[in-house]
Z-matrix of the N, CA and C atoms (Angstrom, degrees):
N
C 1 1.444
C 2 1.511 1 110.17
N 3 1.316 2 115.87 1 142.28
C 4 1.460 3 119.46 2 178.73
C 5 1.524 4 109.50 3 -143.77
N 6 1.335 5 114.55 4 151.40
C 7 1.458 6 121.33 5 175.27
C 8 1.517 7 107.29 6 -126.35
N 9 1.324 8 115.87 7 132.01
C 10 1.464 9 120.64 8 176.65
C 11 1.518 10 108.94 9 -153.40
N 12 1.311 11 115.51 10 165.17
C 13 1.463 12 121.08 11 176.55
C 14 1.521 13 108.67 12 -80.00
N 15 1.314 14 116.13 13 130.90
C 16 1.466 15 121.89 14 175.76
C 17 1.528 16 107.93 15 -74.22
N 18 1.312 17 117.23 16 120.53
C 19 1.465 18 121.14 17 -176.50
C 20 1.527 19 112.63 18 -115.55
N 21 1.311 20 117.37 19 -37.93
C 22 1.467 21 119.82 20 -177.13
C 23 1.527 22 109.99 21 -87.50
N 24 1.324 23 115.35 22 162.80
C 25 1.458 24 119.96 23 176.19
C 26 1.525 25 110.86 24 -57.46
N 27 1.338 26 116.91 25 -42.15
C 28 1.466 27 120.50 26 -179.32
C 29 1.527 28 111.22 27 -63.29
N 30 1.337 29 117.75 28 -40.73
C 31 1.466 30 120.56 29 178.88
C 32 1.528 31 110.95 30 -66.41
N 33 1.319 32 116.96 31 -42.17
C 34 1.470 33 120.45 32 178.80
C 35 1.522 34 109.97 33 -63.13
N 36 1.329 35 117.27 34 -45.43
C 37 1.465 36 120.22 35 179.07
C 38 1.525 37 112.23 36 -64.81
N 39 1.335 38 117.61 37 -30.69
C 40 1.472 39 120.74 38 176.82
C 41 1.528 40 111.15 39 -65.47
N 42 1.329 41 117.80 40 -24.76
C 43 1.472 42 122.54 41 177.80
C 44 1.519 43 112.24 42 -79.53
N 45 1.322 44 117.08 43 -19.54
C 46 1.460 45 121.18 44 -171.22
C 47 1.524 46 114.86 45 -58.47
N 48 1.350 47 120.78 46 -46.45
C 49 1.470 48 118.34 47 -177.86
C 50 1.533 49 113.16 48 -58.45
N 51 1.311 50 117.64 49 -34.71
C 52 1.463 51 120.68 50 177.99
C 53 1.526 52 109.78 51 -75.67
N 54 1.326 53 118.00 52 -46.33
C 55 1.455 54 121.05 53 -179.00
C 56 1.528 55 111.51 54 -62.15
N 57 1.320 56 117.55 55 -33.87
C 58 1.465 57 120.73 56 -179.45
C 59 1.529 58 111.16 57 -60.41
N 60 1.331 59 117.64 58 -26.23
C 61 1.465 60 120.80 59 178.09
C 62 1.532 61 111.43 60 -67.46
N 63 1.328 62 116.79 61 -27.44
C 64 1.462 63 121.68 62 176.96
C 65 1.530 64 111.38 63 -94.42
N 66 1.308 65 116.51 64 -36.77
C 67 1.470 66 123.20 65 -176.42
C 68 1.533 67 109.63 66 -120.79
N 69 1.340 68 117.79 67 71.30
C 70 1.472 69 120.55 68 -172.49
C 71 1.517 70 115.44 69 -67.35
N 72 1.325 71 118.74 70 -13.91
C 73 1.467 72 119.64 71 -178.24
C 74 1.521 73 112.96 72 -71.35
N 75 1.321 74 117.70 73 -14.58
C 76 1.467 75 120.98 74 -176.16
C 77 1.516 76 112.60 75 -89.33
N 78 1.320 77 114.53 76 146.27
C 79 1.458 78 122.71 77 164.98
C 80 1.524 79 106.35 78 -106.75
N 81 1.302 80 117.42 79 166.28
C 82 1.465 81 121.36 80 -170.86
C 83 1.531 82 113.39 81 -54.12
N 84 1.318 83 117.64 82 -48.06
C 85 1.464 84 119.63 83 -176.36
C 86 1.531 85 111.58 84 -68.37
N 87 1.340 86 116.76 85 -38.93
C 88 1.461 87 120.00 86 177.16
C 89 1.526 88 110.66 87 -64.80
N 90 1.326 89 115.55 88 -38.94
C 91 1.459 90 121.10 89 178.28
C 92 1.526 91 110.15 90 -60.93
N 93 1.315 92 116.82 91 -49.22
C 94 1.470 93 121.72 92 179.48
C 95 1.528 94 110.04 93 -57.85
N 96 1.323 95 116.99 94 -47.64
C 97 1.463 96 120.87 95 -178.85
C 98 1.523 97 111.02 96 -62.53
N 99 1.328 98 117.46 97 -39.34
C 100 1.462 99 120.71 98 -179.85
C 101 1.529 100 111.36 99 -66.65
N 102 1.316 101 116.87 100 -43.27
C 103 1.476 102 120.14 101 177.44
C 104 1.524 103 109.36 102 -60.44
N 105 1.312 104 117.06 103 -48.59
C 106 1.471 105 120.83 104 -178.57
C 107 1.534 106 111.65 105 -63.30
N 108 1.320 107 117.88 106 -35.17
C 109 1.463 108 121.87 107 178.66
C 110 1.534 109 111.20 108 -67.90
N 111 1.327 110 116.77 109 -33.15
C 112 1.459 111 120.73 110 -178.38
C 113 1.531 112 113.83 111 -83.86
N 114 1.307 113 117.64 112 -21.94
C 115 1.470 114 120.22 113 -176.60
C 116 1.530 115 113.70 114 -56.01
N 117 1.340 116 120.04 115 -42.59
C 118 1.474 117 118.22 116 177.73
C 119 1.531 118 113.10 117 -63.12
N 120 1.338 119 116.66 118 -18.79
C 121 1.463 120 121.81 119 177.50
C 122 1.528 121 111.49 120 -89.52
N 123 1.343 122 117.41 121 3.54
C 124 1.455 123 121.86 122 176.68
C 125 1.515 124 115.58 123 102.06
N 126 1.323 125 118.10 124 -0.28
C 127 1.458 126 120.95 125 -179.29
C 128 1.518 127 110.65 126 -67.44
N 129 1.332 128 115.83 127 136.49
C 130 1.461 129 122.25 128 174.98
C 131 1.519 130 107.54 129 -131.14
N 132 1.315 131 116.47 130 148.44
C 133 1.449 132 122.68 131 179.90
C 134 1.524 133 108.06 132 -116.91
N 135 1.331 134 115.98 133 111.99
C 136 1.465 135 121.44 134 179.45
C 137 1.524 136 108.97 135 -93.10
N 138 1.319 137 115.32 136 140.72
C 139 1.457 138 120.60 137 -179.72
C 140 1.524 139 110.14 138 -125.17
N 141 1.323 140 115.81 139 129.44
C 142 1.462 141 121.72 140 175.00
C 143 1.519 142 106.58 141 -102.10
N 144 1.321 143 115.39 142 119.30
C 145 1.462 144 121.03 143 -177.32
C 146 1.523 145 110.11 144 -113.34
N 147 1.318 146 115.08 145 144.30
C 148 1.458 147 122.66 146 175.60
C 149 1.520 148 106.62 147 -128.21
N 150 1.315 149 116.98 148 114.69
C 151 1.467 150 122.55 149 -176.30
C 152 1.526 151 111.90 150 52.94
N 153 1.340 152 116.12 151 42.15
C 154 1.450 153 121.79 152 176.54
C 155 1.516 154 115.40 153 82.17
N 156 1.331 155 118.15 154 -4.22
C 157 1.466 156 121.96 155 179.42
C 158 1.520 157 109.67 156 -102.61
N 159 1.342 158 116.85 157 129.55
C 160 1.464 159 121.13 158 177.34
C 161 1.522 160 107.44 159 -72.81
N 162 1.348 161 116.23 160 122.24
C 163 1.468 162 120.59 161 -177.73
C 164 1.528 163 112.46 162 -116.40
N 165 1.330 164 117.32 163 -14.36
C 166 1.467 165 121.13 164 177.91
C 167 1.516 166 108.37 165 -156.79
N 168 1.336 167 115.85 166 149.49
C 169 1.465 168 121.40 167 179.63
C 170 1.523 169 110.18 168 -140.17
N 171 1.324 170 114.54 169 154.89
C 172 1.464 171 120.84 170 176.75
C 173 1.513 172 108.68 171 -143.69
N 174 1.315 173 116.62 172 126.64
C 175 1.461 174 122.65 173 171.48
C 176 1.516 175 107.70 174 -97.56
N 177 1.322 176 116.91 175 134.07
C 178 1.462 177 120.20 176 -176.97
C 179 1.514 178 110.73 177 -150.75
N 180 1.322 179 114.76 178 166.35
C 181 1.463 180 121.46 179 176.36
C 182 1.516 181 108.83 180 -152.11
N 183 1.310 182 116.33 181 156.69
C 184 1.458 183 122.35 182 174.79
C 185 1.517 184 107.34 183 -110.79
N 186 1.329 185 116.06 184 133.18
C 187 1.462 186 120.74 185 -176.61
C 188 1.527 187 109.60 186 -149.56
N 189 1.312 188 115.01 187 177.75
C 190 1.466 189 122.99 188 175.92
C 191 1.524 190 108.65 189 -127.39
N 192 1.328 191 116.15 190 144.74
C 193 1.455 192 120.11 191 167.01
C 194 1.524 193 109.46 192 -153.92
N 195 1.307 194 116.96 193 168.90
C 196 1.463 195 120.95 194 -177.22
C 197 1.520 196 111.91 195 -67.56
N 198 1.330 197 117.89 196 -34.09
C 199 1.460 198 121.04 197 -176.53
C 200 1.522 199 112.89 198 -70.51
N 201 1.325 200 117.63 199 -39.09
C 202 1.462 201 120.80 200 -170.91
C 203 1.525 202 114.42 201 -118.89
N 204 1.311 203 119.31 202 -6.68
C 205 1.459 204 120.12 203 -173.73
C 206 1.522 205 109.46 204 74.66
N 207 1.322 206 116.84 205 -139.46
C 208 1.464 207 120.98 206 176.42
C 209 1.525 208 107.38 207 -87.84
N 210 1.340 209 116.37 208 129.88
C 211 1.452 210 119.64 209 -174.94
C 212 1.521 211 111.39 210 -144.37
N 213 1.315 212 115.18 211 156.93
C 214 1.454 213 121.95 212 169.37
C 215 1.523 214 105.92 213 -103.21
N 216 1.333 215 116.10 214 124.96
C 217 1.448 216 121.83 215 178.94
C 218 1.525 217 109.17 216 -108.99
N 219 1.315 218 115.98 217 127.70
C 220 1.461 219 121.85 218 177.51
C 221 1.527 220 107.72 219 -93.11
N 222 1.316 221 115.76 220 109.17
C 223 1.465 222 122.01 221 178.96
C 224 1.527 223 111.04 222 -76.08
N 225 1.310 224 116.19 223 -39.94
C 226 1.461 225 122.33 224 -172.07
C 227 1.527 226 108.17 225 -143.16
N 228 1.310 227 116.97 226 138.83
C 229 1.467 228 121.67 227 174.62
C 230 1.513 229 107.17 228 -152.20
N 231 1.329 230 116.91 229 116.20
C 232 1.470 231 120.13 230 -177.09
C 233 1.527 232 109.62 231 -151.13
N 234 1.324 233 114.14 232 142.16
C 235 1.459 234 123.11 233 172.84
C 236 1.516 235 107.70 234 -110.72
N 237 1.317 236 117.24 235 141.92
C 238 1.456 237 120.86 236 177.03
C 239 1.527 238 109.22 237 -52.27
N 240 1.325 239 116.60 238 134.67
C 241 1.465 240 121.91 239 -174.80
C 242 1.527 241 112.21 240 -55.25
N 243 1.313 242 117.48 241 -34.13
C 244 1.469 243 120.52 242 -178.43
C 245 1.528 244 113.00 243 -79.12
N 246 1.346 245 116.42 244 -6.41
C 247 1.472 246 120.28 245 -176.40
C 248 1.534 247 112.84 246 -120.68
N 249 1.323 248 117.90 247 13.11
C 250 1.466 249 121.10 248 -178.00
C 251 1.517 250 111.18 249 -71.88
N 252 1.329 251 114.71 250 160.88
C 253 1.468 252 123.91 251 178.75
C 254 1.527 253 112.17 252 66.22
N 255 1.315 254 116.39 253 26.63
C 256 1.464 255 121.21 254 176.93
C 257 1.529 256 111.33 255 -115.47
N 258 1.347 257 117.49 256 8.68
C 259 1.454 258 120.88 257 177.29
C 260 1.513 259 115.36 258 92.50
N 261 1.325 260 118.15 259 3.10
C 262 1.466 261 120.13 260 -177.92
C 263 1.528 262 111.79 261 -67.03
N 264 1.325 263 117.57 262 -41.97
C 265 1.467 264 120.91 263 178.03
C 266 1.520 265 111.08 264 -60.37
N 267 1.323 266 116.99 265 -43.07
C 268 1.471 267 121.04 266 178.02
C 269 1.528 268 110.60 267 -63.85
N 270 1.321 269 117.12 268 -40.94
C 271 1.475 270 119.94 269 178.25
C 272 1.530 271 110.62 270 -60.13
N 273 1.334 272 116.36 271 -44.56
C 274 1.463 273 119.64 272 178.65
C 275 1.530 274 110.74 273 -65.30
N 276 1.321 275 117.79 274 -41.30
C 277 1.470 276 120.42 275 177.78
C 278 1.526 277 110.58 276 -61.54
N 279 1.327 278 117.42 277 -42.20
C 280 1.474 279 120.36 278 177.23
C 281 1.524 280 110.57 279 -60.99
N 282 1.321 281 116.78 280 -44.26
C 283 1.466 282 121.86 281 -179.46
C 284 1.521 283 110.24 282 -63.40
N 285 1.340 284 116.74 283 -45.13
C 286 1.467 285 121.00 284 179.07
C 287 1.526 286 111.13 285 -63.12
N 288 1.318 287 116.60 286 -40.52
C 289 1.465 288 120.98 287 178.30
C 290 1.525 289 110.57 288 -62.73
N 291 1.320 290 116.52 289 -42.15
C 292 1.475 291 120.09 290 177.21
C 293 1.523 292 111.06 291 -61.89
N 294 1.332 293 117.70 292 -42.17
C 295 1.471 294 121.27 293 177.38
C 296 1.530 295 109.21 294 -60.38
N 297 1.329 296 116.82 295 -48.05
C 298 1.468 297 121.25 296 -178.38
C 299 1.528 298 110.76 297 -59.56
N 300 1.320 299 117.18 298 -44.25
C 301 1.462 300 120.65 299 179.86
C 302 1.529 301 110.92 300 -65.58
N 303 1.330 302 116.52 301 -44.11
C 304 1.469 303 120.85 302 -179.57
C 305 1.528 304 111.30 303 -62.92
N 306 1.339 305 117.22 304 -34.25
C 307 1.463 306 122.22 305 -179.05
C 308 1.528 307 112.60 306 -84.74
N 309 1.327 308 117.41 307 0.97
C 310 1.460 309 120.80 308 177.66
C 311 1.518 310 114.39 309 76.45
N 312 1.325 311 116.81 310 26.33
C 313 1.465 312 120.30 311 178.90
C 314 1.528 313 110.14 312 -72.68
N 315 1.319 314 114.79 313 147.98
C 316 1.457 315 121.34 314 175.58
C 317 1.520 316 111.87 315 -83.40
N 318 1.335 317 116.66 316 -30.05
C 319 1.454 318 120.88 317 -174.48
C 320 1.523 319 110.56 318 -149.85
N 321 1.340 320 114.99 319 163.15
C 322 1.463 321 123.67 320 171.31
C 323 1.522 322 106.02 321 -122.32
N 324 1.333 323 117.06 322 132.27
C 325 1.464 324 122.55 323 -176.96
C 326 1.516 325 111.13 324 -129.84
N 327 1.335 326 115.14 325 153.71
C 328 1.460 327 121.65 326 169.24
C 329 1.512 328 108.65 327 -158.33
N 330 1.309 329 116.38 328 156.90
C 331 1.456 330 123.55 329 170.79
C 332 1.524 331 106.51 330 -109.35
N 333 1.323 332 115.84 331 150.26
C 334 1.457 333 119.96 332 178.96
C 335 1.522 334 108.56 333 -138.32
N 336 1.304 335 116.60 334 136.67
C 337 1.460 336 121.09 335 179.47
C 338 1.525 337 111.30 336 -55.57
N 339 1.306 338 116.65 337 143.67
C 340 1.467 339 121.11 338 -172.12
C 341 1.530 340 113.22 339 -61.70
N 342 1.318 341 119.05 340 -22.17
C 343 1.466 342 121.10 341 -178.29
C 344 1.528 343 113.57 342 -102.61
N 345 1.326 344 117.80 343 10.15
C 346 1.470 345 120.97 344 -179.66
C 347 1.534 346 109.69 345 -90.62
N 348 1.328 347 115.72 346 65.72
C 349 1.456 348 121.94 347 -171.61
C 350 1.534 349 112.90 348 -61.56
N 351 1.319 350 117.75 349 -38.40
C 352 1.461 351 120.72 350 177.70
C 353 1.520 352 111.38 351 -61.37
N 354 1.332 353 115.98 352 -42.59
C 355 1.465 354 120.37 353 177.98
C 356 1.521 355 109.92 354 -65.10
N 357 1.322 356 117.27 355 -39.82
C 358 1.466 357 120.32 356 -179.92
C 359 1.520 358 110.56 357 -61.97
N 360 1.332 359 117.47 358 -40.78
C 361 1.467 360 119.82 359 177.38
C 362 1.520 361 110.62 360 -59.64
N 363 1.340 362 117.14 361 -42.47
C 364 1.467 363 120.69 362 177.85
C 365 1.524 364 110.78 363 -59.65
N 366 1.313 365 117.25 364 -48.73
C 367 1.461 366 120.84 365 -176.06
C 368 1.523 367 111.69 366 -65.35
N 369 1.317 368 116.92 367 -39.83
C 370 1.467 369 119.65 368 178.87
C 371 1.523 370 111.05 369 -68.98
N 372 1.335 371 117.80 370 -42.09
C 373 1.478 372 120.52 371 175.85
C 374 1.524 373 110.80 372 -62.55
N 375 1.318 374 116.61 373 -31.11
C 376 1.468 375 121.24 374 179.80
C 377 1.533 376 111.60 375 -72.73
N 378 1.336 377 116.86 376 -12.50
C 379 1.462 378 120.98 377 178.42
C 380 1.511 379 114.42 378 101.04
N 381 1.321 380 116.72 379 9.81
C 382 1.462 381 119.90 380 178.79
C 383 1.527 382 109.74 381 -77.56
N 384 1.318 383 115.74 382 152.85
C 385 1.452 384 122.89 383 177.18
C 386 1.518 385 109.94 384 -109.67
N 387 1.323 386 116.23 385 147.62
C 388 1.463 387 121.81 386 171.54
C 389 1.529 388 105.28 387 -86.70
N 390 1.336 389 116.77 388 112.30
C 391 1.466 390 120.05 389 -171.18
C 392 1.515 391 114.88 390 -115.31
N 393 1.332 392 118.29 391 -7.64
C 394 1.461 393 118.32 392 -178.11
C 395 1.516 394 110.72 393 -163.58
N 396 1.299 395 115.45 394 169.72
C 397 1.450 396 122.95 395 169.21
C 398 1.525 397 106.01 396 -102.43
N 399 1.288 398 116.25 397 144.04
C 400 1.463 399 121.51 398 177.99
C 401 1.528 400 107.33 399 -105.53
N 402 1.307 401 117.28 400 127.05
C 403 1.463 402 122.34 401 179.66
C 404 1.515 403 110.01 402 -111.75
N 405 1.331 404 115.83 403 148.50
C 406 1.458 405 121.12 404 -179.17
C 407 1.517 406 108.93 405 -132.64
N 408 1.312 407 116.45 406 140.96
C 409 1.450 408 122.88 407 171.84
C 410 1.520 409 107.09 408 -118.40
N 411 1.320 410 117.13 409 115.61
C 412 1.455 411 121.38 410 177.18
C 413 1.522 412 107.25 411 -79.74
N 414 1.309 413 117.29 412 125.00
C 415 1.459 414 122.03 413 -174.96
C 416 1.521 415 113.46 414 -87.69
N 417 1.311 416 117.10 415 -14.76
C 418 1.465 417 121.31 416 179.07
C 419 1.517 418 107.85 417 -129.91
N 420 1.314 419 117.40 418 139.74
C 421 1.458 420 120.47 419 175.59
C 422 1.509 421 113.29 420 109.85
N 423 1.328 422 114.70 421 -162.71
C 424 1.461 423 122.25 422 -171.66
C 425 1.520 424 114.21 423 -60.35
N 426 1.319 425 117.82 424 -42.92
C 427 1.469 426 119.04 425 -173.77
C 428 1.527 427 112.21 426 -63.85
N 429 1.326 428 116.92 427 -22.98
C 430 1.456 429 120.15 428 178.12
C 431 1.529 430 110.77 429 -60.95
N 432 1.329 431 115.43 430 -36.68
C 433 1.464 432 120.61 431 -178.82
C 434 1.537 433 112.07 432 -75.67
N 435 1.318 434 118.30 433 -11.41
C 436 1.453 435 121.68 434 -176.73
C 437 1.534 436 112.77 435 -93.79
N 438 1.309 437 117.78 436 -1.36
C 439 1.464 438 119.86 437 179.75
C 440 1.518 439 111.15 438 -70.26
N 441 1.334 440 116.74 439 146.01
C 442 1.472 441 119.73 440 179.06
C 443 1.519 442 111.99 441 -66.67
């Protein structure tokens, strides 16, 4: 098993079938363009491979803000549905934690969808705390008309 940052187009596209399970709205070309658009902002895509097959991926970035100081933020973390409960998520979390520590981050953060109970169990077993609610305002569409 190995974990590395996907750098080439072929490596990024190899991550797509797994990432699509978390982000189903994307097609391969849109996914590639989105990854490339985010890279100048610090986004990196980590791939965990087992015998040459990508089985888990994590999108992350390192940033600073007043609330958290220097932090590593996990944008995306998913294991292929057929390979879950085999420790891949924990391996990626360990790798991400090592990156954060090596880069001098004060904290590691992520948001998780409210119905992703399996992921929540992983994060809680990993020692993470639930520290806030995340709110979203959709700027286009129906919810815009529902504002007071």
